[in-house]
Biopython code that builds the backbone (N, CA, C, O; Angstrom):
import numpy as np
from Bio.PDB.StructureBuilder import StructureBuilder

atoms = [
    (1, "UNK", "N", (-6.825, -17.872, -3.454)),
    (1, "UNK", "CA", (-5.828, -16.754, -3.429)),
    (1, "UNK", "C", (-6.560, -15.426, -2.835)),
    (1, "UNK", "O", (-5.901, -14.630, -2.166)),
    (2, "UNK", "N", (-7.835, -15.227, -3.079)),
    (2, "UNK", "CA", (-8.363, -14.102, -2.570)),
    (2, "UNK", "C", (-8.457, -14.103, -1.032)),
    (2, "UNK", "O", (-8.166, -13.098, -0.383)),
    (3, "UNK", "N", (-8.858, -15.221, -0.479)),
    (3, "UNK", "CA", (-8.839, -15.281, 0.958)),
    (3, "UNK", "C", (-7.497, -15.056, 1.642)),
    (3, "UNK", "O", (-7.426, -14.445, 2.708)),
    (4, "UNK", "N", (-6.515, -15.519, 1.065)),
    (4, "UNK", "CA", (-5.152, -15.353, 1.560)),
    (4, "UNK", "C", (-4.754, -13.896, 1.364)),
    (4, "UNK", "O", (-4.061, -13.354, 2.226)),
    (5, "UNK", "N", (-5.141, -13.246, 0.306)),
    (5, "UNK", "CA", (-4.725, -11.781, 0.149)),
    (5, "UNK", "C", (-5.573, -10.895, 1.201)),
    (5, "UNK", "O", (-5.030, -9.960, 1.790)),
    (6, "UNK", "N", (-6.812, -11.201, 1.392)),
    (6, "UNK", "CA", (-7.629, -10.558, 2.356)),
    (6, "UNK", "C", (-6.965, -10.670, 3.660)),
    (6, "UNK", "O", (-6.798, -9.647, 4.324)),
    (7, "UNK", "N", (-6.568, -11.821, 4.095)),
    (7, "UNK", "CA", (-6.084, -12.200, 5.383)),
    (7, "UNK", "C", (-4.690, -11.305, 5.592)),
    (7, "UNK", "O", (-4.402, -10.771, 6.663)),
    (8, "UNK", "N", (-3.969, -11.241, 4.525)),
    (8, "UNK", "CA", (-2.650, -10.413, 4.555)),
    (8, "UNK", "C", (-2.930, -8.996, 4.710)),
    (8, "UNK", "O", (-2.216, -8.302, 5.434)),
    (9, "UNK", "N", (-3.923, -8.522, 4.078)),
    (9, "UNK", "CA", (-4.209, -7.074, 4.136)),
    (9, "UNK", "C", (-4.934, -6.824, 5.597)),
    (9, "UNK", "O", (-4.673, -5.797, 6.224)),
    (10, "UNK", "N", (-5.763, -7.706, 6.059)),
    (10, "UNK", "CA", (-6.297, -7.432, 7.378)),
    (10, "UNK", "C", (-5.186, -7.429, 8.435)),
    (10, "UNK", "O", (-5.228, -6.630, 9.371)),
    (11, "UNK", "N", (-4.224, -8.287, 8.296)),
    (11, "UNK", "CA", (-3.052, -8.408, 9.328)),
    (11, "UNK", "C", (-2.243, -7.156, 9.216)),
    (11, "UNK", "O", (-1.754, -6.646, 10.225)),
    (12, "UNK", "N", (-2.085, -6.642, 8.025)),
    (12, "UNK", "CA", (-1.350, -5.418, 7.726)),
    (12, "UNK", "C", (-2.017, -4.197, 8.428)),
    (12, "UNK", "O", (-1.394, -3.348, 9.065)),
    (13, "UNK", "N", (-3.203, -4.214, 8.254)),
    (13, "UNK", "CA", (-4.029, -3.056, 8.939)),
    (13, "UNK", "C", (-3.999, -3.172, 10.407)),
    (13, "UNK", "O", (-3.875, -2.162, 11.100)),
    (14, "UNK", "N", (-4.110, -4.399, 10.941)),
    (14, "UNK", "CA", (-4.020, -4.701, 12.389)),
    (14, "UNK", "C", (-2.625, -4.302, 12.915)),
    (14, "UNK", "O", (-2.536, -3.773, 14.023)),
    (15, "UNK", "N", (-1.618, -4.518, 12.219)),
    (15, "UNK", "CA", (-0.310, -4.262, 12.589)),
    (15, "UNK", "C", (0.059, -2.873, 12.554)),
    (15, "UNK", "O", (0.981, -2.467, 13.261)),
    (16, "UNK", "N", (-0.642, -2.047, 11.723)),
    (16, "UNK", "CA", (-0.532, -0.590, 11.501)),
    (16, "UNK", "C", (0.412, -0.380, 10.255)),
    (16, "UNK", "O", (0.821, 0.745, 9.970)),
    (17, "UNK", "N", (0.722, -1.420, 9.573)),
    (17, "UNK", "CA", (1.556, -1.234, 8.383)),
    (17, "UNK", "C", (0.787, -0.776, 7.127)),
    (17, "UNK", "O", (1.333, -0.155, 6.215)),
    (18, "UNK", "N", (-0.571, -1.136, 7.136)),
    (18, "UNK", "CA", (-1.489, -0.784, 6.089)),
    (18, "UNK", "C", (-2.496, 0.222, 6.533)),
    (18, "UNK", "O", (-2.848, 0.234, 7.713)),
    (19, "UNK", "N", (-2.994, 1.089, 5.648)),
    (19, "UNK", "CA", (-4.067, 1.963, 6.004)),
    (19, "UNK", "C", (-5.385, 1.245, 6.141)),
    (19, "UNK", "O", (-5.633, 0.275, 5.424)),
    (20, "UNK", "N", (-6.253, 1.699, 7.056)),
    (20, "UNK", "CA", (-7.421, 1.011, 7.192)),
    (20, "UNK", "C", (-8.251, 1.085, 5.886)),
    (20, "UNK", "O", (-8.549, 2.170, 5.386)),
    (21, "UNK", "N", (-8.602, -0.065, 5.368)),
    (21, "UNK", "CA", (-9.224, -0.145, 4.083)),
    (21, "UNK", "C", (-10.270, -1.420, 4.245)),
    (21, "UNK", "O", (-10.161, -2.225, 5.171)),
    (22, "UNK", "N", (-11.209, -1.495, 3.314)),
    (22, "UNK", "CA", (-12.026, -2.702, 3.229)),
    (22, "UNK", "C", (-11.146, -3.739, 2.604)),
    (22, "UNK", "O", (-10.825, -3.657, 1.419)),
    (23, "UNK", "N", (-10.778, -4.646, 3.328)),
    (23, "UNK", "CA", (-9.746, -5.666, 2.931)),
    (23, "UNK", "C", (-10.262, -6.447, 1.641)),
    (23, "UNK", "O", (-9.466, -6.755, 0.754)),
    (24, "UNK", "N", (-11.533, -6.737, 1.568)),
    (24, "UNK", "CA", (-11.861, -7.539, 0.278)),
    (24, "UNK", "C", (-11.899, -6.665, -0.990)),
    (24, "UNK", "O", (-11.567, -7.170, -2.063)),
    (25, "UNK", "N", (-12.273, -5.423, -0.919)),
    (25, "UNK", "CA", (-12.172, -4.467, -2.044)),
    (25, "UNK", "C", (-10.697, -4.249, -2.372)),
    (25, "UNK", "O", (-10.322, -4.213, -3.544)),
    (26, "UNK", "N", (-9.866, -4.104, -1.354)),
    (26, "UNK", "CA", (-8.437, -3.859, -1.647)),
    (26, "UNK", "C", (-7.863, -5.008, -2.183)),
    (26, "UNK", "O", (-7.050, -4.856, -3.094)),
    (27, "UNK", "N", (-8.160, -6.249, -1.751)),
    (27, "UNK", "CA", (-7.534, -7.478, -2.377)),
    (27, "UNK", "C", (-8.045, -7.732, -3.766)),
    (27, "UNK", "O", (-7.279, -8.193, -4.611)),
    (28, "UNK", "N", (-9.359, -7.443, -4.064)),
    (28, "UNK", "CA", (-9.762, -7.586, -5.447)),
    (28, "UNK", "C", (-9.101, -6.543, -6.371)),
    (28, "UNK", "O", (-8.802, -6.810, -7.535)),
    (29, "UNK", "N", (-8.899, -5.400, -5.824)),
    (29, "UNK", "CA", (-8.187, -4.351, -6.613)),
    (29, "UNK", "C", (-6.837, -4.712, -6.904)),
    (29, "UNK", "O", (-6.381, -4.571, -8.039)),
    (30, "UNK", "N", (-6.076, -5.230, -5.829)),
    (30, "UNK", "CA", (-4.760, -5.509, -6.097)),
    (30, "UNK", "C", (-4.555, -6.821, -6.992)),
    (30, "UNK", "O", (-3.617, -6.892, -7.786)),
    (31, "UNK", "N", (-5.425, -7.788, -6.834)),
    (31, "UNK", "CA", (-5.292, -8.997, -7.721)),
    (31, "UNK", "C", (-5.711, -8.651, -9.239)),
    (31, "UNK", "O", (-5.110, -9.135, -10.198)),
    (32, "UNK", "N", (-6.709, -7.840, -9.353)),
    (32, "UNK", "CA", (-7.179, -7.414, -10.628)),
    (32, "UNK", "C", (-6.030, -6.694, -11.395)),
    (32, "UNK", "O", (-5.765, -6.948, -12.570)),
    (33, "UNK", "N", (-5.349, -5.744, -10.611)),
    (33, "UNK", "CA", (-4.365, -4.918, -11.198)),
    (33, "UNK", "C", (-3.228, -5.827, -11.685)),
    (33, "UNK", "O", (-2.671, -5.601, -12.759)),
    (34, "UNK", "N", (-2.895, -6.821, -10.920)),
    (34, "UNK", "CA", (-1.789, -7.785, -11.224)),
    (34, "UNK", "C", (-2.195, -8.674, -12.399)),
    (34, "UNK", "O", (-1.419, -8.873, -13.333)),
    (35, "UNK", "N", (-3.399, -9.198, -12.346)),
    (35, "UNK", "CA", (-3.825, -10.176, -13.283)),
    (35, "UNK", "C", (-4.053, -9.610, -14.700)),
    (35, "UNK", "O", (-3.793, -10.292, -15.692)),
    (36, "UNK", "N", (-4.532, -8.381, -14.782)),
    (36, "UNK", "CA", (-4.795, -7.693, -16.077)),
    (36, "UNK", "C", (-3.422, -7.356, -16.784)),
    (36, "UNK", "O", (-3.437, -7.120, -17.992)),
    (37, "UNK", "N", (-2.316, -7.326, -16.124)),
    (37, "UNK", "CA", (-1.121, -7.043, -16.854)),
    (37, "UNK", "C", (-0.943, -8.087, -18.012)),
    (37, "UNK", "O", (-0.531, -7.665, -19.092)),
    (38, "UNK", "N", (-1.180, -9.209, -17.886)),
    (38, "UNK", "CA", (-1.021, -10.227, -18.903)),
    (38, "UNK", "C", (-1.829, -9.785, -20.199)),
    (38, "UNK", "O", (-1.368, -10.056, -21.308)),
    (39, "UNK", "N", (-2.899, -9.180, -20.080)),
    (39, "UNK", "CA", (-3.697, -8.747, -21.247)),
    (39, "UNK", "C", (-3.167, -7.564, -21.941)),
    (39, "UNK", "O", (-3.353, -7.475, -23.155)),
    (40, "UNK", "N", (-2.510, -6.618, -21.290)),
    (40, "UNK", "CA", (-2.049, -5.434, -21.910)),
    (40, "UNK", "C", (-0.546, -5.236, -22.115)),
    (40, "UNK", "O", (-0.131, -4.416, -22.935)),
    (41, "UNK", "N", (0.251, -5.971, -21.385)),
    (41, "UNK", "CA", (1.671, -5.820, -21.394)),
    (41, "UNK", "C", (2.216, -6.609, -22.486)),
    (41, "UNK", "O", (1.984, -7.815, -22.571)),
    (42, "UNK", "N", (3.014, -5.905, -23.421)),
    (42, "UNK", "CA", (3.696, -6.641, -24.424)),
    (42, "UNK", "C", (5.171, -6.161, -24.465)),
    (42, "UNK", "O", (5.643, -5.623, -25.467)),
    (43, "UNK", "N", (5.878, -6.381, -23.323)),
    (43, "UNK", "CA", (7.220, -5.803, -23.199)),
    (43, "UNK", "C", (8.150, -6.534, -24.210)),
    (43, "UNK", "O", (8.091, -7.751, -24.391)),
    (44, "UNK", "N", (8.986, -5.730, -24.835)),
    (44, "UNK", "CA", (9.889, -6.156, -25.809)),
    (44, "UNK", "C", (11.168, -6.609, -25.133)),
    (44, "UNK", "O", (11.878, -7.413, -25.737)),
    (45, "UNK", "N", (11.513, -6.188, -23.987)),
    (45, "UNK", "CA", (12.758, -6.542, -23.269)),
    (45, "UNK", "C", (12.588, -6.597, -21.833)),
    (45, "UNK", "O", (11.504, -6.319, -21.321)),
    (46, "UNK", "N", (13.673, -6.965, -21.106)),
    (46, "UNK", "CA", (13.719, -7.054, -19.705)),
    (46, "UNK", "C", (13.608, -5.627, -19.006)),
    (46, "UNK", "O", (13.143, -5.551, -17.868)),
    (47, "UNK", "N", (14.014, -4.562, -19.655)),
    (47, "UNK", "CA", (13.876, -3.332, -19.115)),
    (47, "UNK", "C", (12.329, -2.867, -18.977)),
    (47, "UNK", "O", (11.894, -2.273, -17.990)),
    (48, "UNK", "N", (11.634, -3.190, -20.008)),
    (48, "UNK", "CA", (10.211, -2.933, -19.891)),
    (48, "UNK", "C", (9.558, -3.708, -18.811)),
    (48, "UNK", "O", (8.692, -3.195, -18.101)),
    (49, "UNK", "N", (9.963, -4.958, -18.670)),
    (49, "UNK", "CA", (9.338, -5.844, -17.614)),
    (49, "UNK", "C", (9.683, -5.250, -16.276)),
    (49, "UNK", "O", (8.788, -5.139, -15.439)),
    (50, "UNK", "N", (10.923, -4.856, -16.003)),
    (50, "UNK", "CA", (11.307, -4.175, -14.717)),
    (50, "UNK", "C", (10.517, -2.827, -14.474)),
    (50, "UNK", "O", (10.177, -2.471, -13.346)),
    (51, "UNK", "N", (10.274, -2.167, -15.525)),
    (51, "UNK", "CA", (9.361, -0.935, -15.451)),
    (51, "UNK", "C", (8.043, -1.231, -15.048)),
    (51, "UNK", "O", (7.501, -0.569, -14.164)),
    (52, "UNK", "N", (7.431, -2.246, -15.665)),
    (52, "UNK", "CA", (6.106, -2.641, -15.295)),
    (52, "UNK", "C", (5.996, -3.094, -13.916)),
    (52, "UNK", "O", (5.072, -2.710, -13.199)),
    (53, "UNK", "N", (6.891, -3.886, -13.519)),
    (53, "UNK", "CA", (6.949, -4.490, -12.116)),
    (53, "UNK", "C", (7.099, -3.288, -11.160)),
    (53, "UNK", "O", (6.403, -3.199, -10.148)),
    (54, "UNK", "N", (7.961, -2.427, -11.478)),
    (54, "UNK", "CA", (8.181, -1.207, -10.571)),
    (54, "UNK", "C", (6.931, -0.313, -10.322)),
    (54, "UNK", "O", (6.565, 0.095, -9.220)),
    (55, "UNK", "N", (6.324, -0.068, -11.538)),
    (55, "UNK", "CA", (5.137, 0.683, -11.484)),
    (55, "UNK", "C", (3.974, 0.041, -10.780)),
    (55, "UNK", "O", (3.317, 0.749, -10.015)),
    (56, "UNK", "N", (3.636, -1.253, -10.955)),
    (56, "UNK", "CA", (2.553, -1.921, -10.285)),
    (56, "UNK", "C", (2.894, -1.943, -8.802)),
    (56, "UNK", "O", (2.072, -1.693, -7.920)),
    (57, "UNK", "N", (4.198, -2.267, -8.588)),
    (57, "UNK", "CA", (4.506, -2.347, -7.022)),
    (57, "UNK", "C", (4.299, -1.011, -6.431)),
    (57, "UNK", "O", (3.685, -0.944, -5.366)),
    (58, "UNK", "N", (4.760, 0.109, -7.023)),
    (58, "UNK", "CA", (4.510, 1.399, -6.470)),
    (58, "UNK", "C", (3.072, 1.642, -6.247)),
    (58, "UNK", "O", (2.734, 2.157, -5.181)),
    (59, "UNK", "N", (2.206, 1.335, -7.114)),
    (59, "UNK", "CA", (0.821, 1.575, -7.128)),
    (59, "UNK", "C", (0.253, 0.763, -5.951)),
    (59, "UNK", "O", (-0.538, 1.327, -5.195)),
    (60, "UNK", "N", (0.599, -0.530, -5.738)),
    (60, "UNK", "CA", (0.110, -1.302, -4.673)),
    (60, "UNK", "C", (0.574, -0.703, -3.253)),
    (60, "UNK", "O", (-0.176, -0.627, -2.280)),
    (61, "UNK", "N", (1.800, -0.325, -3.273)),
    (61, "UNK", "CA", (2.320, 0.347, -1.989)),
    (61, "UNK", "C", (1.563, 1.604, -1.600)),
    (61, "UNK", "O", (1.261, 1.811, -0.425)),
    (62, "UNK", "N", (1.228, 2.515, -2.662)),
    (62, "UNK", "CA", (0.445, 3.686, -2.401)),
    (62, "UNK", "C", (-0.957, 3.227, -1.941)),
    (62, "UNK", "O", (-1.557, 3.904, -1.106)),
    (63, "UNK", "N", (-1.479, 2.150, -2.431)),
    (63, "UNK", "CA", (-2.876, 1.823, -2.157)),
    (63, "UNK", "C", (-2.996, 1.329, -0.698)),
    (63, "UNK", "O", (-3.979, 1.608, -0.012)),
    (64, "UNK", "N", (-1.972, 0.594, -0.251)),
    (64, "UNK", "CA", (-2.045, -0.030, 1.038)),
    (64, "UNK", "C", (-1.170, 0.493, 2.174)),
    (64, "UNK", "O", (-1.641, 0.623, 3.304)),
    (65, "UNK", "N", (0.005, 0.772, 1.909)),
    (65, "UNK", "CA", (1.006, 1.157, 2.938)),
    (65, "UNK", "C", (0.822, 2.392, 3.559)),
    (65, "UNK", "O", (0.428, 3.338, 2.877)),
    (66, "UNK", "N", (1.069, 2.542, 4.865)),
    (66, "UNK", "CA", (1.006, 3.720, 5.654)),
    (66, "UNK", "C", (2.167, 4.606, 5.120)),
    (66, "UNK", "O", (3.313, 4.163, 5.046)),
    (67, "UNK", "N", (1.846, 5.829, 4.762)),
    (67, "UNK", "CA", (2.811, 6.739, 4.242)),
    (67, "UNK", "C", (3.825, 7.050, 5.328)),
    (67, "UNK", "O", (3.467, 7.125, 6.504)),
    (68, "UNK", "N", (5.127, 7.237, 4.943)),
    (68, "UNK", "CA", (6.154, 7.628, 5.916)),
    (68, "UNK", "C", (5.783, 9.115, 6.332)),
    (68, "UNK", "O", (5.599, 10.012, 5.510)),
    (69, "UNK", "N", (5.693, 9.269, 7.742)),
    (69, "UNK", "CA", (5.342, 10.524, 8.299)),
    (69, "UNK", "C", (6.374, 11.510, 8.340)),
    (69, "UNK", "O", (6.074, 12.680, 8.574)),
    (70, "UNK", "N", (7.677, 11.133, 8.117)),
    (70, "UNK", "CA", (8.727, 12.124, 8.227)),
    (70, "UNK", "C", (9.170, 12.268, 9.600)),
    (70, "UNK", "O", (9.735, 13.320, 9.901)),
    (71, "UNK", "N", (8.989, 11.306, 10.541)),
    (71, "UNK", "CA", (9.312, 11.556, 11.882)),
    (71, "UNK", "C", (10.530, 10.759, 12.278)),
    (71, "UNK", "O", (10.862, 10.628, 13.456)),
    (72, "UNK", "N", (11.230, 10.194, 11.201)),
    (72, "UNK", "CA", (12.424, 9.455, 11.461)),
    (72, "UNK", "C", (13.723, 10.226, 11.216)),
    (72, "UNK", "O", (13.818, 11.411, 11.538)),
    (73, "UNK", "N", (14.706, 9.559, 10.654)),
    (73, "UNK", "CA", (15.822, 10.347, 10.462)),
    (73, "UNK", "C", (15.730, 11.462, 9.399)),
    (73, "UNK", "O", (16.606, 12.321, 9.304)),
    (74, "UNK", "N", (14.649, 11.420, 8.609)),
    (74, "UNK", "CA", (14.375, 12.421, 7.610)),
    (74, "UNK", "C", (14.091, 13.766, 8.116)),
    (74, "UNK", "O", (13.983, 14.700, 7.322)),
    (75, "UNK", "N", (13.963, 13.932, 9.376)),
    (75, "UNK", "CA", (13.713, 15.388, 9.831)),
    (75, "UNK", "C", (12.351, 15.734, 9.750)),
    (75, "UNK", "O", (11.451, 14.919, 9.954)),
    (76, "UNK", "N", (12.140, 17.114, 9.410)),
    (76, "UNK", "CA", (10.858, 17.517, 9.289)),
    (76, "UNK", "C", (10.425, 18.533, 10.356)),
    (76, "UNK", "O", (9.621, 19.435, 10.125)),
    (77, "UNK", "N", (11.000, 18.328, 11.508)),
    (77, "UNK", "CA", (10.792, 19.106, 12.703)),
    (77, "UNK", "C", (9.415, 18.870, 13.364)),
    (77, "UNK", "O", (8.681, 17.947, 13.012)),
    (78, "UNK", "N", (9.104, 19.745, 14.334)),
    (78, "UNK", "CA", (7.934, 19.392, 15.232)),
    (78, "UNK", "C", (6.652, 19.393, 14.412)),
    (78, "UNK", "O", (5.791, 18.603, 14.799)),
    (79, "UNK", "N", (6.367, 20.160, 13.321)),
    (79, "UNK", "CA", (5.252, 20.160, 12.677)),
    (79, "UNK", "C", (5.063, 18.783, 11.935)),
    (79, "UNK", "O", (3.955, 18.247, 11.932)),
    (80, "UNK", "N", (6.102, 18.235, 11.333)),
    (80, "UNK", "CA", (6.004, 17.018, 10.680)),
    (80, "UNK", "C", (5.737, 15.854, 11.686)),
    (80, "UNK", "O", (5.046, 14.883, 11.381)),
    (81, "UNK", "N", (6.291, 16.004, 12.830)),
    (81, "UNK", "CA", (6.072, 14.963, 13.941)),
    (81, "UNK", "C", (4.597, 15.006, 14.455)),
    (81, "UNK", "O", (4.001, 13.971, 14.752)),
    (82, "UNK", "N", (4.048, 16.212, 14.546)),
    (82, "UNK", "CA", (2.744, 16.354, 15.042)),
    (82, "UNK", "C", (1.736, 15.882, 13.900)),
    (82, "UNK", "O", (0.700, 15.285, 14.196)),
    (83, "UNK", "N", (2.051, 16.149, 12.707)),
    (83, "UNK", "CA", (1.207, 15.686, 11.726)),
    (83, "UNK", "C", (1.301, 14.159, 11.578)),
    (83, "UNK", "O", (0.269, 13.552, 11.292)),
    (84, "UNK", "N", (2.389, 13.523, 11.740)),
    (84, "UNK", "CA", (2.502, 12.198, 11.887)),
    (84, "UNK", "C", (1.760, 11.559, 13.017)),
    (84, "UNK", "O", (1.209, 10.471, 12.850)),
    (85, "UNK", "N", (1.725, 12.156, 14.100)),
    (85, "UNK", "CA", (0.876, 11.637, 15.154)),
    (85, "UNK", "C", (-0.530, 11.705, 14.848)),
    (85, "UNK", "O", (-1.270, 10.758, 15.114)),
    (86, "UNK", "N", (-0.990, 12.868, 14.251)),
    (86, "UNK", "CA", (-2.373, 13.047, 13.873)),
    (86, "UNK", "C", (-2.711, 11.945, 12.858)),
    (86, "UNK", "O", (-3.736, 11.281, 13.010)),
    (87, "UNK", "N", (-1.929, 11.744, 11.889)),
    (87, "UNK", "CA", (-2.165, 10.576, 10.821)),
    (87, "UNK", "C", (-2.331, 9.210, 11.401)),
    (87, "UNK", "O", (-3.129, 8.397, 10.935)),
    (88, "UNK", "N", (-1.528, 8.964, 12.474)),
    (88, "UNK", "CA", (-1.546, 7.595, 13.169)),
    (88, "UNK", "C", (-2.890, 7.663, 13.956)),
    (88, "UNK", "O", (-3.631, 6.681, 13.918)),
    (89, "UNK", "N", (-3.204, 8.644, 14.586)),
    (89, "UNK", "CA", (-4.440, 8.652, 15.337)),
    (89, "UNK", "C", (-5.714, 8.487, 14.421)),
    (89, "UNK", "O", (-6.637, 7.750, 14.768)),
    (90, "UNK", "N", (-5.732, 9.175, 13.276)),
    (90, "UNK", "CA", (-6.733, 9.026, 12.282)),
    (90, "UNK", "C", (-6.780, 7.549, 11.737)),
    (90, "UNK", "O", (-7.863, 7.077, 11.391)),
    (91, "UNK", "N", (-5.719, 6.875, 11.662)),
    (91, "UNK", "CA", (-5.705, 5.507, 11.164)),
    (91, "UNK", "C", (-6.188, 4.576, 12.344)),
    (91, "UNK", "O", (-6.826, 3.554, 12.092)),
    (92, "UNK", "N", (-5.878, 4.938, 13.613)),
    (92, "UNK", "CA", (-6.143, 4.139, 14.743)),
    (92, "UNK", "C", (-7.608, 4.123, 15.124)),
    (92, "UNK", "O", (-8.168, 3.100, 15.519)),
    (93, "UNK", "N", (-8.254, 5.391, 14.980)),
    (93, "UNK", "CA", (-9.532, 5.512, 15.492)),
    (93, "UNK", "C", (-10.602, 4.441, 14.775)),
    (93, "UNK", "O", (-11.408, 3.849, 15.493)),
    (94, "UNK", "N", (-10.579, 4.243, 13.485)),
    (94, "UNK", "CA", (-11.513, 3.368, 13.020)),
    (94, "UNK", "C", (-11.383, 1.860, 13.437)),
    (94, "UNK", "O", (-12.258, 1.014, 13.253)),
    (95, "UNK", "N", (-10.211, 1.656, 14.004)),
    (95, "UNK", "CA", (-9.943, 0.298, 14.516)),
    (95, "UNK", "C", (-10.491, -0.042, 16.014)),
    (95, "UNK", "O", (-10.584, -1.205, 16.409)),
    (96, "UNK", "N", (-10.822, 1.013, 16.758)),
    (96, "UNK", "CA", (-11.269, 1.008, 17.999)),
    (96, "UNK", "C", (-12.848, 0.626, 18.047)),
    (96, "UNK", "O", (-13.438, 0.572, 19.127)),
]
sb = StructureBuilder()
sb.init_structure("model")
sb.init_model(0)
sb.init_chain("A")
sb.init_seg("    ")
for serial, (resi, resn, name, xyz) in enumerate(atoms, 1):
    if name == "N":
        sb.init_residue(resn, " ", resi, " ")
    sb.init_atom(name, np.array(xyz, "f"), 0.0, 1.0, " ", f" {name:<3s}", serial, name[0])
structure = sb.get_structure()
């Protein structure tokens, strides 16, 4: 499972969907975060399970996904567009 997770992260970085990270460290962090839920979670109902899933998913996305730069329909003007370009260039440079 570790190899597959590393491969997914590497592909996400290559495609520009994930921020440039050490794929092995990110994969171990992600798998560890998910695996340890069984040790500490004692939800009493489905609402708590959904909350745990939502929180862990949000944390994984923040760890890996390229943040929305605000250059789509959300607006933000020229400054936001320029910042989005800079952010993308910063992510691209380590891959060159």
